[in-house]
C-alpha positions in Angstrom: -0.1 -0.1 -0.1 2.8 2.4 0.8 4.9 1.8 -2.3 1.4 2.5 -4.3 1.1 5.9 -2.7 4.6 6.6 -3.0 4.5 5.7 -6.6 1.2 7.8 -7.2 2.7 10.9 -5.3 5.8 10.2 -7.4 3.7 10.4 -10.7 1.5 13.7 -9.6 4.9 15.6 -9.0 6.7 14.1 -11.9 3.5 15.6 -14.1 3.3 19.0 -12.2 7.1 19.2 -12.4 6.8 18.8 -16.5 4.0 21.1 -16.1 6.3 23.8 -14.6 9.0 23.4 -17.4 6.5 25.4 -19.5 4.6 27.4 -16.9 6.7 29.6 -14.7 4.8 29.7 -11.8 5.4 25.7 -10.9 8.6 25.3 -9.6 10.4 22.2 -11.7 12.9 21.6 -9.5 11.1 20.9 -6.7 8.7 18.7 -8.0 11.6 16.7 -9.6 13.2 16.3 -6.3 10.3 14.9 -4.4 9.6 12.9 -7.8 13.0 11.1 -7.1 12.2 10.9 -3.5 8.9 9.3 -3.7 9.8 6.8 -6.9 13.1 6.1 -4.8 11.0 4.4 -2.3 9.0 3.1 -4.6 10.4 1.5 -7.8 13.6 1.2 -8.3 13.2 1.0 -12.1 11.0 4.3 -12.1 13.9 5.8 -10.3 16.3 4.6 -12.1 14.8 6.0 -15.6 14.1 9.5 -14.1 17.4 9.9 -12.6 18.6 9.0 -16.4 16.0 11.1 -18.1 16.7 14.5 -20.0 14.6 16.3 -17.9 16.2 15.4 -14.6 19.8 16.0 -16.0 18.8 19.5 -17.1 16.7 20.6 -14.2 18.6 18.9 -11.3 21.9 17.6 -12.0 23.0 20.4 -13.9 21.3 23.4 -12.5 21.2 22.0 -8.6 24.0 19.3 -7.8 26.6 21.0 -10.7 26.0 24.8 -10.1 25.4 24.9 -13.7 23.1 27.5 -15.5 23.4 29.2 -18.9 22.8 33.1 -19.1 19.6 32.4 -20.8 19.1 29.9 -17.7 19.5 32.6 -15.1 17.3 35.2 -17.4 14.1 32.9 -17.0 14.7 32.2 -13.7 14.9 35.8 -12.7 12.3 36.8 -14.8 9.7 34.2 -14.1 10.6 34.9 -9.9 10.0 38.7 -10.9 6.8 38.2 -12.5 5.7 35.8 -9.4 6.8 38.6 -6.7 5.1 41.4 -9.1 1.9 39.9 -9.4 0.9 40.3 -5.8 2.4 43.6 -5.8 0.1 44.7 -8.7 -3.0 43.3 -7.2 -2.8 44.1 -3.4 -1.2 47.6 -3.7 0.2 47.4 -0.2 3.6 49.4 0.4 4.8 47.1 3.2 3.7 43.8 1.2 5.5 45.4 -1.8 8.7 46.6 0.5 9.0 43.1 1.9 8.8 41.2 -1.6 11.1 43.8 -3.1 13.7 43.0 -0.4 13.0 39.2 -0.5 13.5 39.6 -4.6 16.9 41.3 -3.8 17.9 38.9 -1.4 17.0 35.9 -4.2 19.5 37.9 -6.9 22.1 38.0 -4.6 21.8 34.5 -3.0 21.4 32.5 -6.6 24.4 34.6 -8.3 26.3 33.6 -5.2 25.1 30.4 -5.5 26.0 29.8 -9.0 29.0 31.7 -9.2 30.5 29.6 -6.5 33.1 27.0 -7.6 32.2 23.3 -6.7 33.9 22.3 -3.5 36.9 19.9 -4.3 36.9 17.0 -1.7 
């Protein structure tokens, strides 16, 4: 029963992660990490196939594990972040919320640039 639940949740998160490739409001990486987690616990076959897939290699392996992202990838990342943070600011028009979201966005810009510019630690 537990394996079926994990397999089903893995399929759901895989579908949401794949939709996230095309829709900037869904975070692809988080859903793909959850997919790997669920399928690792339910099916060796699905897990192995998933980590060998081009989706996993592009969105998880290169970006998160190897810390490699192209300039176009960074532009897409920061543009989608900007849109996600701008929508509530436009709708609500609250100065405190706008200031807070601006600070969080700038923290994301700085933090992600530091993360991707840092060389991978050599063991």
